[in-house]
Each structure stands twice: as structure tokens, then as C-alpha cells.
N, C-alpha and C positions, 0 to 999 in steps of 0.2 A: 326364700330366693335361692336358686341353685348356684353352685360355685361358678358354673359356666356363665350364668346371667350376670353375676357380680363382675366377673372378668370382662365381659363384653361391654358392660356399662362403663367400667373403669377405662377400657381401651378407647371407647368413643369420647370420653371426657378429655383424653389427651390429644385427640386429633387436631382440634382447633389451635391450641398453643404450639404444637409442633409445626403446623402449617404456617403460623405467623412467624415463628423463628426462621423457617426455611425461606420464606419470602423476604424477610429482612436481610438475611445473609446473602441471598441472590442479588438484591438491589444494591448491596454494598460490595459485591464481588470486585476485587481489584482489577484494573486494566492489566493487560498482558505486559510483563517485564522480561526482556531478554536476559537470561542468566548465564549465557555461555561465555567463552573466552575471547570473543571478537566483537565487542560493542561497536567498534569503528566500522567493521564490515556490515554489521546489521544496520547501522545508521545510513550508510550509503545505499544499500539494497532497498530498504523501505522507503527511501526518498527518491528512488529512480524508477522503480518497477510499479506500474499501474496496478492497484489492487492489493499490493503487498501490505500485510499487517503484522506479520511475525508469528501468526498462529492460524489454525483453521478458522474460516469464517463461520463455521457452524459449531465447532467443537473446541472449546478453550483448552482441552487436555492435550491437543495435538499441536506441537510447536514447530517452528521453523528449524532447519538444520543449515549449518555453514561449514563448508569444507575448503580449506586452503589447498589450492591445486599447484600453485607455483609462485615464486618470488623472484623478480628480476634483479639485476646488478645494482639498480638504483633504489631498491626497496618497494617498487610497485608490487601489488598483490593481485593475483588472479585467483578468484574463489568461486565456488558454486553455492548459490543460495537457493533453497527450496523450502516451500511450506505447503502443507496439505490445504487444498483449496477447492471449494465448489464453484468458484468463479471461472468464467470462460477466458480471462486473461491468464497468460502463462506466467506463473510465479516460480517456476523452476528455471533458473537463469545462471549464466556465467557472467561475472562482474569484475571490473578492474578498478582499483583505486590507485591514485598517484602517490599520496603520502598522508600522514596524520601528524598532528603536533600535540597529541593528548587531549586537546580541547575540541579541535575541528578535524574533520577528514576532507581531503581534497580529491576532486575527480573531474575528468572532462565531461562537459555537458552532452546529453542526448545519446551519445554513442559509447557509453561506458559499460553496456551490457548487451547480451544476446539471449534469446530463449534457447533452452535446451531441447531443440527439435532438429534432429539430423537424420539424413537418409541412410547413413552408414559411417564407417570409421573415417573414410577419406573426406566425406563432407564435413564431419565433425572437426577434423584436423584443419581443413581449409577455412572453416568459419571462425574457429578459435584463433588461427594465425591472423586472419583479417581483423578480429577484435583487438589482438595485440598491436597490429600495425596502426590501427586508428588511435590507440592509446599510448603511442611512443614507446612500446615495450623495448627494454634494454638500451634505450637512448638516454642521453644526458637529460636530467630533470629540467622541465621547462619552468619559466617564470610563473609565479602563482597567479598572475593576471589572466592566464589562459584557463584557469580552473574555476569550477564552482565549489562551494564548500557547504557543509552542514555540520551542526553541532553534534558531537558524539553523545548518544543517549542510549539508554537501555529500554526506554518506553516510547514508543512512536507518538509524536505529537498528534493532536486531534484537530488542529486548525482553529481559526478564530470565527468562522461563520456560525451563526446561531442556528440551533436546531429548527426553529420556526422558518427561517429563510431556506435552509436546506430542504425542508419538506415542500415549501412552495416551489422551489426550483425543480425539485424531483418531479413534481406533478406537471410542471411546464414541459420538461424535456421528454417525459414518458406520458404523454397525454392519454387519458382514458384508462390508465391502469387502476385496477380495483384491489387495493390492499389497505391494511390498517393505516389511516391517514397520519399517524404519528410515528410510532416506534419503528415499523418496517421501513418506512421511507428514510429515516435517519440511518438505520443500519445498512441501507443500500447506497449511501453516499460516503465514499471513503477518501479522506484527505491524502494527497500525495506530498506537496510541499508548498512553501511560500517563497516568493522572491525578495529581493532586498528592499522593495518599496511597498510591500503589503499585498501584492496580487497572490492569489492562491489557486491551485489546481485540485480538483476533486474528480473521482471517477464514480459515475452513477451506473448501476447495473440493473437492468430491467427484470421484471418479474411478470408473470401471467402469460397467457397464450400469445399475445401479440408482441410482447417485448422480451420474451425469454431469450437469454444468451446474447442480449444486446448491451454493449458497453458504450457510454457516452461520457467523454471528458468535458469538464466545464471549467471556465476561468471566472473568478470573481475579481473585480478591480479593487484598488486599495480602499475605496470607500464602501466596499462590500456589495456594489452594484453588479448586476448580471444582465447582459444583453442576449436575448434569445437568438438573434440573428447572427451575431459574431462570436458569442461566447460559449458555443457548444461544438463539439467534434464527435461525430460517430466514428468509433474505431472500426476500421474495415478489416484489419488483420490483427487478430489477438496475439499473434506471436511476433509480428514485425511492424511496429507502429512508431518507431523512433523518429523517422523523418516527418511523417504527418503530425506528430505531436510537437516536434521542433517548429514547423511552419505555423502551426496553430498558436503556439506561445508567442512567436515573433510577431504575428499578425495582431496579437492583443497587447503588445508593448512590453513583453516580459523582460524584467531587469532593466527597464529604462525609466527615467523620472516621469511621474504622471503629469 
């Protein structure tokens, strides 16, 4: 047997164990963990912006960036959050937090962020000033009862809804979509946050010719039930959805006793 044949046989004998090790490592690949200097800012952004996960939705090697823009006299922070994303929602945003106590970070609900979409420098200045005004910039700190809060984390929570239910609901809201019935559907349903009573918001993103670039927010009730009539919201503007999302959450009893 030639040296080449021996080498070729030896190489083939290694392919299967190498593939097994690769698949094992891939299945055990750790969830994204934010390793930067601002976990409190990461926590607010990933709990406010639909579709935000902290890293590229397709490439785990591309992570979010956080840039502190300004701090006011009371310690509020204006920062820019950006992550590489193939999703049609805009995850490049300016965000304001009110304060943090090392365990939780506090912020005004609904209007604590704007998408980084401006027509010019004047438009940019006007919209950022409006964001500041809506978030009491440079005014005396409000009572905590006006704020929402989330726990400071370095790894975004994945929510409590089971994969099987997420798959079922995905196929309800995106009827007729033809994709892998398990893995892809779960990957297209992204947790935003949960209220104090166990309701949760997810963002579903459509695939395929009919649903491409369609985003639908869904709310699960505390018992994990989902109502197709009242529990879904088609996002009509992927840059400016704060008010429609607020009204949707209010209509579903957000942060009220069940």
C-alpha cells in the first residue's frame, strides 16, 4: 500500500470522531454573555428593544456595542446600543436609564429609547432632545413608582414559555410558513421581558416569501395561554413602535393582577 493510500485511510478514520466532537461542542455552546463594562445598560436595552439579544442573530462572533453618550446632573445615562442584526427591527438605538442600585436598573416604560434613524444633524438633535424631555433629563429624580425595573444581568433571559408552545404559536401567527418545524421556529421567537405577574412578550419574525421581514409581537398570559385574537400585534413600523406596543400591552393587562 502506498504512503498516500495509508495517509488517506488514516484521514478518513479521523473524520467521524472529529465530527462527533464538533457536534457535541456546538450543542453545548454557551449562551451569549455580555462581557463589557456596562451590564446595567445592556440589561435595559435588551429588555426594551424588540429583537435585541446582545449579539448577531446569525453570527455569535459579532456582539453588541454600548457607548455612553452623556450623563445628567442626577446620574441618568444616555447611551447608544447597537448590535449586528439580520432582523428588520432596528437594534441600533439611543436609550436612557434613570438609575441603578447595583441589583436592578430603573427606567421609564415604553419611551426610554429611540431608533438611530435620522434625516440629518438637526433631526438627530431634535429627536434626542425629545427623548431627554420624555425621560426627565436634568430634572430632580422622580419617585421609583414611576419606573419599571429589570435585574442587572450579563446574559439575557430566555423566558419561561416552553419550546413546544413557542413552536405552536409561531405557526399560528405565521400561518402556512414552511420551515423546520422545531429548531427554526424557536430561533425566530425572541423573548423581550416579563411583567410582575408573569405575562411575557416575545417577538416573532417571519421567514419565507410570504412573511419575510414581518415582525409580530405576542403576549402570553401568566398561565402561559395565548389568544390569537388579542395576543398578537403586527409591528407596522420597525423603527417607531413604542406607542403601538404600549397600547398592546395595556390591552392585555400588562403589570396588572390577573
